N, C-alpha and C positions, 0 to 999 in steps of 0.2 A: 882269600879274609879281604875285607873292608878295613877302612880305617878304621873303627870302630874296634872288631875283634884282635886287629895283633895289639891296638893300645890294651887289652882287658890280660892276652898272653904276656905282652910284656911286664905286667902289675902280680901275674901270678909267678910270672920268673923270678920275681926280685923280691918279690913274695917269699918264695919257694929256700930263695938264697940267705931272708933277709930278715926275718922274721917267724920262720917258719907254719909255713902257709903249707900244707900237706893235701887238700882235697877244694875242688867248690861244686855247690852241690845245687839240686835241681827237689824239686817236689811232684807230685804226677798227684798228688793228695790237692795242698787247700791255695797254689800257688798256676797247680793244671799243667802244669809243662808238657806242651806239644808232639809229637816226635818231635820233626823239622828243627824246632828250639834245642834240645835235647843232643843233636848229632851236630847244632852248632858247637854246643858249650864241650859235646866235647872233642874236637878240634880242637880247639884252645888250649882242652887243659892234657892232651896228648901234646899239644902241641911245648906247652909251659912245661912236660913231663910233669902232673902233678893228678891224683886221682879225683875220684865221680863218685857223688855220696849224692846218691837217692834216697827221694821218700816217696813211697810208696803209697797203697790207697788204704790200703785197710790189714788185716794178719790174716787171711788169705787172695790177699790178690793174686791170684796167683797171676791174669795176662800181663801182672807190671812187673811181678817176678823173668815174665819169659821175658821181656821187652830188656828188665835187667842185664839178662842172661846176653841176650847178641848185641849188645851192643859193649860189653864187659866194663859193669859199675863194680867199683872196691866194695863200697861201702853200701850198704839200702838198709832203710831205716823204718820201722812199721807201724805207723803213729794208732792210739787207742785201744793199747792192749792193756785190759786193765786189770783184767784174775790171769790167774796162772794157769788154767782149758783155752783162751784165748791165745795162751804164748804159749800154748802146749799143739794151738791148729794151726802158728804164725809155725814154728818151728818146723811140721809135716809140711806144712806147702815151700817153707824154703825144701827139705827133705826128698821131693818129688821135683822138682824145678833146677835141682846143682843133687851130683851129684857132689861122692867124697874129695879124687883129686880140687873137680871144682870149686867145692868146699877154703878149701884150703887155703886158697888166690883171698876167700872174699871178708869182710867181717859182716858179721848182720846184731844187728841193736833195735830194744825198742823202745821206741817214745815212754816219758813217768812225764806226763801230762795233767792228771787229773790227781786229787785226793785220794777215789775211789782204787786207784791204782797203786797211789801210796800207802794206803791202807791196805791193801793188798801183796804190798811189797817184799816180807819175805819171803807165804808160797812163791809168788812169781818166779825169786832167788833161784830158791831150790828146785823149780822147772828148771830153769837160765842154768845152773852150774852141774846140774844131770843131765847134758844136753853140750855134743860138742858144732850143734845148728847156732845158739846165742850166746856172743859173746860181750854181750851187757848194754846198757839201755846210754839214752838220752835224755838228759833233764829240763823236762822243753821249759820254763818260766814261763812263757809267755802265757799259752794259759794254766797251766799249773795256778799262778797266778788270781784266774777267770775264775776257775773251780774252785774258787773259795770266797770269791765274792770281793777280790782287793778291784782286778783290773789291772790294767798298767803300771798306772804309778805307784801297784805295788809289790811289785817286781825286783825294786833291794831290798825286801820289807826284813822286819828280822823272820817271823815265820818264816816267810818264801826258803829264805838263805835256810836252815837250820830243818831246815826237813830235805832244804838241800844238802847240809852234812852228813845227813842219819842217813842219807841216801848211798852216795860217797863211800860210807864208815861198810855199809853194807856189799860195795860192790868191791871195796877192797876186798873183802873179808872172803868176798869169796872167789878173787880172782878174777873177776870179773872186770870189763873197761866200764868208765862211769864218766861219762860226758855233757860238756851245758851248752844249752845254746840257748833262745829268744835274748834278743835282746837287746844284746851284749855286744857296749858301747865301753868304754874311758870309766863310766859311771859303775859296771860291775866289777872296774877291779879289785876293791876291795872284801869281796864276797866271792871271786873267782880263788881270792889269792888262798883266803879259808880253806873254803874244797882244796885246795889243790896241794893246804898243808895234809891234806888227808890222803885223797884220792882223787888226779883231775886226766884225765886218756888225752880229750881234745874239747875244744871251747869251736862253735863255730858263731860266726850272719850268717845274714841270711844266704846267702852265695859262696860266700870262703871259710872256712877250717880249719886252725890251726889246732897245730901240737900241745900238747897241754903244757908242755917247758918254756913256751914265747912265753910264759906271762915272765918271766922273768929277764925277758930281753930288755935292756933300755929302752932303747926304738922303738917296744912296741905299738907307742899310740902314734903313731905312725904309719905301722902295717894296719893296724882300726883303719884309721879315714884310707887307707889306699882297697880295705873291703867300702868302704862308704863309696869309693868312685867307682869301684870294680860294679857292682850291684845300677849303680845308673848310665852306665856305659850299656851293663848288659838289660837296663828297658830302654834305652835310649836306640839300641838295635836294634830292639823288637819290634819300636814304634816303627822304626823307619823299612824294617820288613813289609810287614806287613799292611802298611798305607802304599805300598810297592804294589804286592797285593791286590791291593785296593781301588788303584788308580789303572795297572797295565789294562780296563777291559769299557772302562770312559768312553775311547775316541770311539767303538764299534758297539759296545752300546748309541753309543749318539746317532748312530748309524743310518743303522739295523730299524730305532723309533721315527727317524725320519723316511725309512722304508716305509714301516707301519705302515705310518698317518698317512702317506699318498696311498697304499694299496685297500689300505680301510676305508678311504670315504672315494675311491673310483670307485 
């Protein structure tokens, strides 16, 4: 592990002990996490004794599920699941890749991130409640706000929050997990506490997942600052890693270009 990775490990260790951090997060979907990046994140998480949450590429992303199985992921989230049928396809894909014993150690969730999914939520939760292979949902507030024409400026709006409160209540009544994501920062605290008053399993920033009870921690603001720091270190580490790969053959390329000029002109 390099200096960045040691610091990320320390932030996760401290976050687990002090702020209720339970996992770090990667995405095969929008973030486009590559396998080598995920391996680095897995080592950091393992050394910090926290889990990995992975957003796969879709409801039937079999290859993503296979890689998640190989890497040993705790939480799997499927994006853009908008109907009961799509959710049933996700559940079937999960059960194709993971046997019953493997699923006992994992948590499978879907993203609630569009108004279409919200309108179909009751029928979707009925499917989830009837399965042992779907444990709840993640309320993706950024995309949800975008789907109703509000954009990022509307994430903390009354409309988005009221939808979150209803979804939280429905999940509670079905015995399912409810997780909040999407621009979680200090500005989100009041709305998160409203949701927590009903049902909140976890909440997550772009790279760090907290248990729901962490909201009651008087030092949680410092925990969220550390989550931002963790993401910055992750991006710096990623930049330097690919920068090294980009530069590692420059001297040989220059040598071969010079040789080729001689051969071409000879």
